[in-house]
C-alpha positions in Angstrom: 157.2 -57.3 -45.4 156.0 -59.1 -42.2 156.2 -62.5 -43.9 159.8 -61.8 -44.9 160.6 -60.8 -41.3 159.1 -64.0 -40.0 161.2 -66.0 -42.4 164.3 -64.0 -41.6 163.9 -64.6 -37.9 163.5 -68.3 -38.4 166.5 -68.7 -40.7 168.9 -66.5 -38.8 168.0 -67.2 -35.2 165.9 -70.3 -34.6 167.9 -72.5 -36.9 171.0 -71.8 -35.0 169.4 -73.3 -31.9 170.4 -70.6 -29.5 167.3 -68.5 -29.6 163.8 -69.8 -28.7 161.1 -67.8 -30.6 157.4 -68.4 -30.2 156.0 -67.4 -33.6 154.6 -65.2 -34.9 157.1 -62.4 -34.3 158.6 -59.5 -36.2 162.4 -59.3 -36.2 164.1 -57.3 -38.9 167.6 -57.7 -40.4 169.1 -54.9 -38.4 168.2 -56.5 -35.0 171.1 -58.2 -33.3 170.5 -61.0 -30.8 173.7 -61.8 -28.8 172.2 -65.3 -27.9 171.0 -67.2 -26.1 167.6 -65.4 -26.0 163.9 -66.2 -25.6 161.3 -64.2 -27.4 157.6 -64.6 -26.8 154.7 -64.5 -29.3 153.8 -61.3 -31.2 157.0 -59.5 -30.2 158.4 -56.8 -32.5 162.1 -56.0 -32.5 163.2 -53.5 -35.1 166.8 -52.2 -35.2 167.4 -53.4 -31.7 170.4 -55.0 -30.0 169.6 -57.6 -27.4 172.2 -59.0 -24.9 172.7 -62.6 -24.0 170.3 -64.4 -21.6 167.7 -61.7 -22.0 164.1 -62.8 -22.5 160.8 -61.3 -23.6 157.3 -62.3 -22.7 154.5 -62.0 -25.3 153.5 -58.8 -27.1 156.6 -56.7 -26.5 157.7 -53.9 -28.9 161.1 -52.2 -29.1 162.5 -50.1 -31.9 166.1 -48.9 -32.4 166.9 -49.7 -28.8 169.7 -51.3 -26.9 168.9 -53.9 -24.3 171.6 -55.4 -22.1 172.3 -58.9 -20.8 170.4 -61.0 -18.3 167.3 -58.8 -18.5 163.8 -60.1 -17.9 161.0 -58.3 -19.8 157.4 -59.4 -19.0 154.4 -59.5 -21.3 153.2 -56.3 -23.1 156.2 -54.1 -22.5 156.4 -51.4 -25.2 158.5 -48.5 -26.3 156.2 -45.5 -27.0 157.3 -43.9 -30.2 156.8 -40.3 -31.2 156.6 -37.0 -29.3 154.1 -34.2 -29.4 154.7 -30.5 -28.5 153.1 -29.7 -25.2 154.5 -26.3 -24.2 155.1 -23.6 -26.8 153.1 -24.9 -29.7 149.5 -23.8 -30.0 148.3 -27.2 -31.5 149.4 -30.8 -31.1 148.5 -31.6 -34.7 151.4 -32.6 -36.9 150.1 -30.4 -39.7 151.6 -27.4 -37.9 155.1 -28.8 -37.3 155.7 -31.5 -40.0 156.1 -31.0 -43.7 154.7 -34.5 -44.4 151.9 -36.1 -42.3 149.4 -38.9 -42.5 147.2 -36.5 -44.3 149.8 -35.7 -46.9 151.6 -32.3 -47.0 151.5 -30.3 -43.8 150.8 -26.6 -43.4 154.6 -25.9 -43.0 157.3 -26.3 -45.6 159.8 -27.9 -43.2 159.9 -29.9 -39.9 160.0 -27.6 -36.9 159.6 -30.2 -34.2 161.6 -33.4 -33.5 159.2 -36.3 -33.3 161.7 -38.9 -32.1 163.8 -38.3 -29.0 167.1 -40.3 -28.6 168.7 -41.1 -25.3 172.2 -39.9 -24.4 173.8 -43.1 -25.6 172.0 -43.1 -28.9 169.0 -45.0 -30.0 165.4 -44.4 -28.8 165.9 -46.4 -25.6 168.8 -47.8 -23.6 168.2 -50.6 -21.1 171.1 -51.7 -18.9 172.0 -55.2 -17.8 170.1 -57.4 -15.2 167.0 -55.2 -15.5 163.5 -56.5 -14.7 160.5 -54.9 -16.3 157.0 -55.9 -15.2 154.0 -56.5 -17.5 152.2 -53.7 -19.3 155.0 -51.1 -18.8 155.3 -48.3 -21.3 158.7 -46.6 -21.9 159.0 -43.2 -23.5 161.6 -42.4 -26.1 164.9 -41.1 -24.9 164.9 -43.0 -21.6 167.9 -44.8 -20.2 167.2 -47.5 -17.6 170.3 -48.3 -15.4 171.8 -51.7 -14.6 169.9 -53.8 -12.0 166.8 -51.6 -12.0 163.3 -53.0 -11.5 160.2 -51.4 -13.1 156.9 -52.3 -11.5 154.0 -53.6 -13.6 151.9 -51.0 -15.4 154.4 -48.2 -14.9 154.9 -45.4 -17.5 158.6 -44.5 -17.6 159.1 -40.9 -18.7 162.6 -40.2 -17.5 165.9 -42.0 -16.8 165.9 -44.7 -14.1 169.0 -44.9 -11.8 170.9 -48.2 -11.5 169.4 -50.7 -8.9 166.4 -48.6 -8.2 162.8 -49.8 -7.9 160.4 -47.6 -9.9 156.6 -47.8 -9.9 153.6 -45.7 -10.9 152.4 -43.3 -13.6 154.7 -41.6 -14.1 157.2 -44.0 -12.7 159.1 -42.8 -9.6 161.8 -44.3 -7.5 160.4 -45.8 -4.3 163.6 -47.4 -3.0 167.0 -48.9 -4.0 167.7 -52.6 -3.9 171.1 -52.2 -2.2 173.2 -49.7 -0.3 175.1 -47.0 -2.2 178.4 -48.9 -1.5 177.0 -52.2 -2.7 175.6 -50.6 -5.9 179.0 -49.0 -6.6 180.8 -52.3 -6.3 178.3 -54.2 -8.4 178.6 -51.6 -11.1 182.4 -52.0 -11.1 182.3 -55.8 -11.2 180.3 -55.8 -14.4 179.5 -59.4 -13.7 177.2 -59.6 -16.7 180.4 -59.6 -18.8 181.8 -62.7 -17.1 181.9 -65.9 -19.2 179.6 -68.7 -18.5 182.3 -70.8 -16.7 183.0 -68.1 -14.2 179.3 -67.5 -13.7 178.7 -71.1 -12.9 181.5 -71.1 -10.4 180.2 -68.0 -8.6 176.4 -68.8 -8.9 176.1 -70.0 -5.3 176.9 -66.6 -3.9 174.5 -64.7 -6.2 171.7 -65.3 -3.7 173.4 -63.2 -1.0 174.6 -59.7 -1.8 176.8 -59.4 1.3 178.5 -62.7 0.6 178.9 -61.7 -3.1 180.6 -58.4 -2.2 182.8 -59.9 0.5 183.9 -62.7 -1.8 184.9 -60.3 -4.5 186.7 -58.1 -2.1 188.6 -61.1 -0.7 189.6 -62.2 -4.2 190.6 -58.7 -5.1 192.8 -58.4 -2.0 194.4 -61.8 -2.8 195.1 -60.8 -6.4 196.6 -57.4 -5.2 198.8 -59.1 -2.6 200.0 -61.6 -5.2 200.8 -58.8 -7.7 202.7 -56.9 -5.0 204.8 -60.0 -4.2 205.6 -60.5 -7.9 206.7 -56.9 -8.2 208.8 -57.1 -5.0 210.5 -60.3 -6.2 211.4 -58.9 -9.6 215.2 -58.3 -9.9 216.5 -55.2 -11.5 218.1 -55.6 -14.9 
């Protein structure tokens, strides 16, 4: 199976020239790469959708997840699959809550605990756009990481991460936000990650200054609104 996945990755992605893959990797047929992308050695992508200009370091693993555009994922970032009962169940052994286990038949006739937790938008994990995840991070199932967030190296992410927040630690906690609430709101509304490459090249010089970026967008919006108002005012009634 792994050999077939290696061949599949090569034929469907590398040969098209828009994805750089450092073999060996595992990429199955249900994984979608929007391209261009960069995927490091020993990465595993199963049933995962990856946005354009997102890159992975070595030894990353994601299953049935959605990862947005312009994300940077460092070495050894993994989705932790599977849940264990911790509150009401007497034992954590799957023999008591799964009908089929690694030992064969369980002690129960039907499953009474959900092993996999999905996030609110579906899938086991949802990572927004323009997200940076440091090395050796672990992400629990069911987690959504908002646009523009930064996850510090070695963190264990157990719950949703707000957009443009910086989270560190075990478990990961928000220590600050990258920008003001007003700036974050405007960035979310622009959805610049959906702009085409030509527009991004034209605007690239203002990406290094959040205040200039916001003021330029507001100025352009006011100009467009004024032009629209002039066009409406000049329209003659039928």
